[in-house]
C-alpha positions in Angstrom: 36.2 147.4 -54.3 34.1 147.0 -57.5 31.8 149.6 -58.8 29.4 148.9 -61.7 27.0 151.1 -63.6 24.5 150.3 -66.4 21.4 151.8 -67.9 18.9 148.9 -67.9 16.4 150.4 -70.3 13.4 150.1 -68.0 13.4 146.2 -68.1 11.6 144.7 -65.2 14.2 142.6 -63.2 11.9 139.6 -63.4 11.4 139.8 -67.1 13.4 137.4 -69.4 15.8 140.2 -70.6 15.7 142.0 -67.3 16.7 138.9 -65.3 19.5 138.2 -67.7 20.9 141.7 -67.1 20.6 141.3 -63.3 22.3 137.9 -63.5 25.2 139.5 -65.5 25.5 142.4 -63.1 25.6 140.1 -60.1 28.2 137.9 -61.9 30.7 140.8 -62.0 30.4 140.9 -58.2 30.0 144.6 -57.6 30.2 146.0 -54.1 28.3 149.0 -55.3 26.1 149.3 -58.4 24.4 152.4 -59.8 21.7 151.4 -62.2 19.7 153.8 -64.3 16.3 153.4 -65.9 15.8 150.7 -63.4 13.4 149.6 -60.6 13.4 149.9 -56.8 15.4 147.0 -55.2 16.6 146.1 -58.7 19.5 143.8 -57.8 17.5 141.8 -55.2 18.8 140.1 -52.0 22.2 140.9 -50.7 22.1 144.6 -51.5 21.0 147.7 -49.7 19.0 149.9 -52.1 18.2 153.6 -52.3 16.9 155.6 -55.2 16.4 159.1 -56.5 12.6 159.0 -56.0 9.8 159.4 -58.5 10.2 161.5 -61.6 6.7 162.6 -62.2 6.9 161.3 -65.8 3.5 160.1 -66.7 4.4 157.0 -68.7 6.7 155.5 -66.1 5.2 152.7 -64.0 5.1 152.5 -60.2 8.4 151.3 -59.0 10.4 152.6 -61.9 13.3 154.9 -61.0 15.8 156.9 -63.1 18.6 156.1 -60.6 19.1 153.3 -58.0 22.1 152.8 -55.8 22.7 149.2 -54.7 25.4 148.5 -52.1 26.6 145.4 -50.2 27.5 147.8 -47.4 25.1 149.9 -45.3 23.8 153.2 -46.7 22.9 156.4 -44.9 22.5 160.1 -45.4 20.4 159.9 -48.5 19.8 163.1 -50.5 17.8 163.7 -53.6 17.7 167.5 -53.5 19.4 168.7 -56.7 17.5 171.9 -57.7 16.5 171.1 -61.3 13.2 170.9 -63.3 13.8 167.2 -63.9 13.4 165.4 -60.5 14.4 161.9 -59.8 17.7 161.9 -61.6 20.1 162.6 -58.7 20.8 160.7 -55.4 23.6 161.1 -53.0 24.4 158.8 -50.1 27.1 157.7 -47.7 28.2 154.1 -48.0 30.0 152.6 -45.0 32.8 150.7 -46.7 35.3 148.5 -44.7 37.9 151.3 -45.3 35.6 154.0 -44.1 32.7 156.2 -45.3 32.4 157.1 -49.0 30.1 159.4 -50.8 28.3 157.8 -53.7 26.4 160.0 -56.2 24.1 158.4 -58.7 23.0 160.4 -61.7 21.0 160.1 -64.9 21.7 163.3 -66.8 18.8 164.2 -69.1 19.2 163.3 -72.8 19.5 166.0 -75.3 15.8 166.1 -76.2 14.4 166.0 -72.6 11.0 167.7 -72.4 11.5 169.0 -76.0 8.5 167.1 -77.3 6.1 168.6 -74.8 7.4 172.1 -75.4 9.0 172.7 -72.0 12.6 172.8 -73.1 14.9 173.2 -76.1 17.5 170.7 -77.2 20.2 170.2 -74.5 18.5 172.7 -72.1 17.7 170.2 -69.4 21.1 168.5 -69.8 22.8 171.9 -69.4 20.7 172.9 -66.4 21.4 169.6 -64.7 25.2 170.0 -65.1 25.1 173.6 -63.9 23.3 172.5 -60.7 25.6 169.4 -60.3 28.9 171.3 -60.6 29.0 172.9 -57.1 27.9 169.6 -55.6 30.9 167.9 -57.2 33.3 170.6 -56.3 32.5 170.0 -52.6 32.3 166.2 -52.9 35.7 166.0 -54.5 37.3 166.9 -51.2 36.2 163.6 -49.7 36.3 159.9 -50.9 33.5 160.1 -53.6 32.4 158.3 -56.7 29.9 159.4 -59.2 28.2 156.9 -61.5 25.3 156.6 -63.9 24.1 157.7 -67.3 26.1 160.8 -68.4 24.4 160.9 -71.8 27.7 162.0 -73.3 30.6 160.1 -74.8 34.0 161.2 -73.5 35.9 162.6 -75.3 33.4 164.6 -77.3 31.8 163.0 -80.3 28.6 164.5 -81.7 27.4 166.6 -78.8 27.9 170.4 -79.0 31.3 171.6 -77.8 29.7 173.8 -75.2 27.9 170.8 -73.7 31.1 168.7 -73.6 32.9 171.6 -72.0 30.2 171.9 -69.3 30.6 168.2 -68.4 34.4 168.5 -68.3 34.2 171.5 -66.1 31.7 169.9 -63.7 34.0 166.9 -63.3 37.3 168.9 -63.3 38.3 167.5 -59.9 37.4 163.9 -60.8 39.1 161.2 -62.9 36.8 159.4 -65.3 38.5 156.1 -66.1 35.6 154.9 -68.3 36.3 157.7 -70.9 37.6 156.7 -74.3 36.8 153.7 -76.6 36.5 150.4 -74.9 38.3 147.4 -76.5 35.6 145.0 -75.2 32.9 146.6 -77.3 34.8 148.7 -79.9 33.0 151.9 -78.9 32.8 154.5 -76.2 30.4 154.6 -73.3 27.8 157.1 -72.2 27.4 155.4 -68.8 30.4 156.4 -66.7 32.1 156.2 -63.3 34.1 159.1 -61.9 36.5 159.0 -58.9 37.6 161.7 -56.6 41.3 162.1 -55.8 40.9 160.0 -52.7 40.2 156.9 -54.9 42.5 155.1 -57.3 41.4 153.1 -60.3 42.8 149.6 -60.6 40.9 148.1 -63.6 38.1 149.0 -66.0 36.0 146.4 -67.8 33.0 147.0 -70.0 30.4 144.7 -71.6 27.9 145.0 -74.4 24.2 145.5 -73.9 23.7 142.4 -76.0 24.4 139.2 -74.1 24.3 135.8 -75.8 22.7 137.3 -78.8 19.9 138.8 -76.7 19.7 142.6 -76.5 19.0 143.3 -72.8 19.8 147.0 -73.0 20.5 149.8 -75.5 23.5 150.8 -73.4 26.8 149.1 -72.6 27.7 148.5 -69.0 31.0 149.0 -67.2 32.8 148.0 -64.0 35.6 149.8 -62.3 37.8 148.3 -59.6 39.2 151.0 -57.3 40.7 151.4 -53.9 41.6 153.9 -51.3 45.3 154.9 -51.8 
């Protein structure tokens, strides 16, 4: 099965750049896509959609979501209950794949300056708090077929982020493989949008693409697809 993730930089799916991004996502034929900084029902017909709910961020427009899961297969058991001060950045659901149920977790970990400008957090504070809340969820989820995808807001291995923050991410995902880590030959750089797999899933292929398509910048993030299977 093919899993894709991409931060779409708030582009409306019907806008010129937004529709180009959607067309590219659909062209890689994902069975499941986790899109961040996206819109409800972002991938359109042929997919079941669930999302992490509103964020309460004043400048976001109606229908914008930090995390959206789109699946060709039915979705149930949706949860958005991560206990953090930055709502709308976590969604967990069960996807009924042809091989059996699989837990899919979509995340958009806050960037380093989240809520800094409004005086409600220090640099990396919301990022750290999110990872600390996510860690026990992942420890339990790793016991089942589970994938986690979305905007991790960190390159792996560590680049410029504080070592403590990189270590927190590594510890939270200690029971998962992250096949999207490292530099990507397709783009010549590392990703901050990642896909992580529990031990019940095996990676077969990784393919990334640039946020610039046909000389048009459709996102400030690169996207990635992982082909994986049950062992």
